[in-house]
N, C-alpha and C positions, 0 to 999 in steps of 0.2 A: 373342144372336147376329143380330142384323138387319141386312140390307143392301138398299138402294133400288135402284131402277133404276139400271142402271150401262151407258149405250148408247155407241157410239163416236162422238165429234164428225162432223157429215156423213154421219150416217145409217148403217144397216148396209150392212155390205160382207162378201164373203167371206172364208174365211180359207186362206191359202196357206201348206203346209207338210207334211211328211212326216206328220202326225198325220189329216190329212183322206183317210184313205185307204179303200179299198174293197175287200172279202172278194175279189172276182173278179182284184184285181191282186198280192193277196197267195197265191193259189193255188200259184202254180210258183216262189215266191220264200220260200226258207228263212231269210231272213238273221233272222228273228225268232226263230228256234230255236237254244237253246244247249244241246247234248247233250254231258254231263259224261263225260270220259275217265274212264278206269280209274283212272287214277294221280289224278285230279282226285276220284274219289270215296272212293280210300283216305285222301286228305289229311282229305275232310270228317268221313269214320268214324274218323279217327284223333283228331280234337280234339273230334270230339263226346264218344266216350270217355273224353278227359281231363277234359273238362268235368262229364262224369258222375262220374268218379271225385273229384274237387275237391268237391264236393256243394252247386256253385252251383246258386241258383234262377233260374228264368227271368229277373227283373228285375235277377239281378246280372251278365247276360251282357251285354256289349258287342263289338265288333268285337277289341278287344284281348285280350278273354278267348276269343275264338273266332276265331284267325287263320287266314287262308288263303293265305298266300304266293302258290301259285301261281295262284291266281285274282285277284288283285286288279286287274290290269290288266283282266280278264273283268268284274268288276263294276263297275268305273270307266265302263264301256263300255254297261251296262245302266243304270248311272244316268244317262248321257247321253240314251239311247235313250228313257228315259223321262221324262225334264224337258224333252227338246228334239227327239225324233224322233216316231217313230209312236206312244210312250206303252202298249208294252205288250213283253212278251218272255213267251216258253214256255221253262222249265227240265225237261229229261229227263236220264233215263238213271240217276238214282237207284235202287235197289233196295229199293225201299219194303217190300215185302212180307216182307223179312227183318228188319225193325226193330220194336221195342215201339212202342205209343203215345208212351210218354216219351222213347223214342231219336227217333221221328219229329217229335217237338214241338221237341227240342233241336237238333237239324238245320235245321228250317222257320225258327225263332227265330232260330239262328246265321247262317244266310243272309242271313235280314231285316237282322241288324245292318248288314251289309255297302251296306243299299241306304238305309236311313234309322232314322230312330229310332220307336220303337214308341209309339204311344199308346193308352191305351183302350179297348176295344171299345163300354162301354157304363157306367152310371152305377153299376154294380158295381165297376169299375176292371178288367176282365177283358181281359188282352192277347191272349189267344187265345180264338176262337169256334169252335166246335165244330160242323159242320154237320151235324145229326141230328135225326129228330123226337124231340121229347119229348110225351110223352102229356099231360100235366097244365095245358100250355100251349093246347092246340089251338083251346079255346073262346075264348081270351082275343085280342080283337081287336086288344089293344096289344102284344103281345109279337111280339118280331122275326121276321122272316119262314123265317131260318135254322134254325128250330125247329119249323116245320111242313112237312108234306107237299107243298104247295101248289106250283105251278111258278111260281118268281119270274119278274120281269117287268124289261127293262130298266131301270137304273137307275145312279148311279154314289153312291159313298161322300162323306164329307166329309173323309177323308184324301187327302193326296198322293198317297201309293202305298198299293195293296189287294193282299195277296198271298193266294193259294189254294193248297194243298197237298192231293192225294188220296191216302191213307193206306191208302182201303178203297174199292173201287168200290162206287156203290149196288147193292141189290138191283133198283130200278127208279129210272129218271130219274137225277139226279145230273149230266146234263151240263151244262156252262159255256159261253155263249156269250160274244163280245166285239163290239160295233160300234164305230165311231169320231164321237165326237159332233160333230166337226168337220165332216166329212162331211154329216152328217145336216145339220147349221146351213145347210150351204152348197147343198145339195138344197133343203133349205125356202127359203131364199132364192130360191132359182131359179123355184120353183113357185108357193110360195105364202108371200110374203114378210109378206103380211098377218096371218098366222097365227105365223110368228116375231117379229114386231112383240110380239103377247101373252107370248110365253115369256120377253121382256126386262122384263116386271113381276114383281114380287115377289109371292111366294105364301106361306100361312102353313102350315107344316110343324109337324106335330104328333112332340112330343118323346116320345110313349109313354110317359108318366109317368115319365120319367126325371131332370126338372128338378130344379134346385136350390130350395130352399124360397123363396127371394127371386126366382126367376123365371118368367116366364108359361111356359105348359105348350105353347107352339107359339112359333116363330122364324120371321122374314121373309126369303124371299130368292129372287131369279129362277133359273128355270132358265139362262139363260145371263146372263155379264156379262161387262163390256169393261173392260179397264184396260193402260193403257202397252203398248198395241198388243198385248195379248194376251186372248182370250177363254176364259173358265172356264167349267165347268158344273157343274150340283148338278140333276139329276132325281130324283126319289124320288114317283112318281104314288100310290103306297100312302101316303104320310104327309101330302102335300097331300090326299087327299080323305080322309082319316083326321081333319087338320085341320079339317074341316066341321063335325065336331062339338062345336065349340064355339059358341055362339051369337052372339059377338062379331066372329067371323070373317067376314067377305065373303063372301057364296056366287058360287059359280064360274058364268061364263056360259055361254052354248052354244058361243060362239066358242073360249074357252078350253080347253074340253072337246075340241073340236075340233081345238086347235092339240097338247093330250096325244096324241089320235089320230093325227095326222100324224106326229107325231115318231117313235111307235112304229112305225108303219107303214114309214119311211123307214128306223129302225133294223133291220127286219126283212130 
């Protein structure tokens, strides 16, 4: 999966749309939060128990196996918000403490089937990844960050939609933050367009030893790409830095590192 630089014709320009939001603009706006009603929770739980009794595996469950008639319009709106709106939504109200891990997974998966099609998380084909410390991989620099206690950095994943469910609160840390890549893009264009130009160039991302036998151990991809009037983002500083372990990969320049630093600063 190598992608070359994809810049808009006529030069870089700001993104205009709901996705270019700032945190301060949402402080008094709760339209991005959906709180499930008691009736909706009953429907979700009833469907979960039906699936549980049927003995279906996660992979066998789709929207038809996890029907939620009263929430069809809600998930249609969520899909629109994710695809063409702000790009994120917060779902609240589920009494997660009364669910077992298996029940929580079924609900998480079932709700997700009404948003999109699940893809594997890694080379092992896992569809659901558990964010927790795994002692045996702490010293392995090539293992996923969600297996370690380190504070995560701002990044984007390679799927179209990513979902997180908090089943149990962490003893320490565990907070999640979200920032608008489009707002960061616009601010960089205004303040440091020279650094933004660097982020439209392809970088080698480490695959973390999860490549196929006939595949290179890294792929090339820009942080920002333009196509058909839309800007997409793939930013994983840790994978870019880890990609430097391969001797054939071009060394990062001071200006490129400065661009990463500025993007992180803007996101904060």
